[in-house]
N, C-alpha and C positions, 0 to 999 in steps of 0.2 A: 802557919799561912804565909810567912813570905817566901816559900818554896814553890806554894803552886800561883802568886800572882807574878812569881819569875817565869816558870813555867808557862803562862800562861803567853805572856808580854814575849816569849823567846820561840814561841808556836811558829813555822812556818811553812803550815801548810795543816789544813783542817785533821790530817791524820797524826800527825806531831802532837794537835790539841787534844784530839780524844785520849789520845795515848798518855800525854800529864796527867789530864783528869781524872781517868783509870786506877792511877800509880797514887796519887795523894791519900786515899783512906787509908792506904796501908804506911804514907811516910807518916800520918798525923795524928791517929790512934783516933780515926774518922770512922761513923759507922757509911755514910755515904755523901756523896760529892756529885753537884748537877752544875753544867753551864750550860746555862740559857741564854742564848740570842735573842735578846725582846726587839729588835727592831733599829731602827735607823732611818729617818725618812728620804736619807739624801744614798742610800746603800738597798739594794736586794737582797734577802735574806738569803741565807746559804741555804745548798740543797739539803742539811741537816743542821736544823736549828740550833743543836742541842748536844747534849750526850750527857748519860749518868752511870751511878754504878746502881741505882735502885731495882730491881727486880723487873722483869720483861712485866710479868703479871702488874706490877702497880703502875708499867706505863700501858700496858693496854688500859686498863680499867680507866686510871687519868686520861687519857684521847677519847674513851666511850662515853663517856659523862661528860666531854667538852670541858671538863674541870678549869681552862685556862682562863675560861671567861668570866669565873665568879673567883677566880685564886684568888686569896688578898695577896702572899706573897709576889706575885705577879703585879697587880694593883698598885702594892706601894714601890715594888723596884722602879715602875715607869715613872714615880712620882720623885723619887729618892736618888740621892748624889751619895748616898754616906752609908756605910751598913749599918744593916739593923739585925738583931735578935727576932726569932719568930714568936718570941713571948709578950712580946710587944704589939703585937699586931691584935688586933679588935676583930673575931667573929662574929657576924654583926646577922646571919641569914640563914634560916635553916638550911640550906644550899652547901654553904659554908661551913656549917656541923656538920653535915653529912660527908661534905670531903675530909675534912680532918678525922672521923670517925673511922674512915675507910681505910687511909692514911695508916693507922693503928693498927689496922686491920689486917697489912702488912709488915708489920713491926718494925716504921721505916724510923723509930725515934723520938722522944718525945720534944726535943730542944733543937733548933737549926742558926744558923747564920745566914745573912743574903747580900752581899756584894753586887750592890748594882752593877 
């Protein structure tokens, strides 16, 4: 985890940030890593607001279904400053249930940690 934080903090370009994020799974025995910039009212979003090691097919499914609109991970990340386990999330709507069912179809893993 410390390596990820240092790599993100030390990246001097979007390319360096992307390279750092894509190397993390092999360094930390993780299945996937996502770095997602959720926004800042004082700064415009970068041309590429995030990087992931998720399969391209999942990313396309997520975007096509506009899952960011209902994703409880994003909703919690926007209101939190502390890391949280996805197991703490409340899945409250049928849309959110479909999101997580679809993610399991892509074998994305059953647990995750988000760092806002």
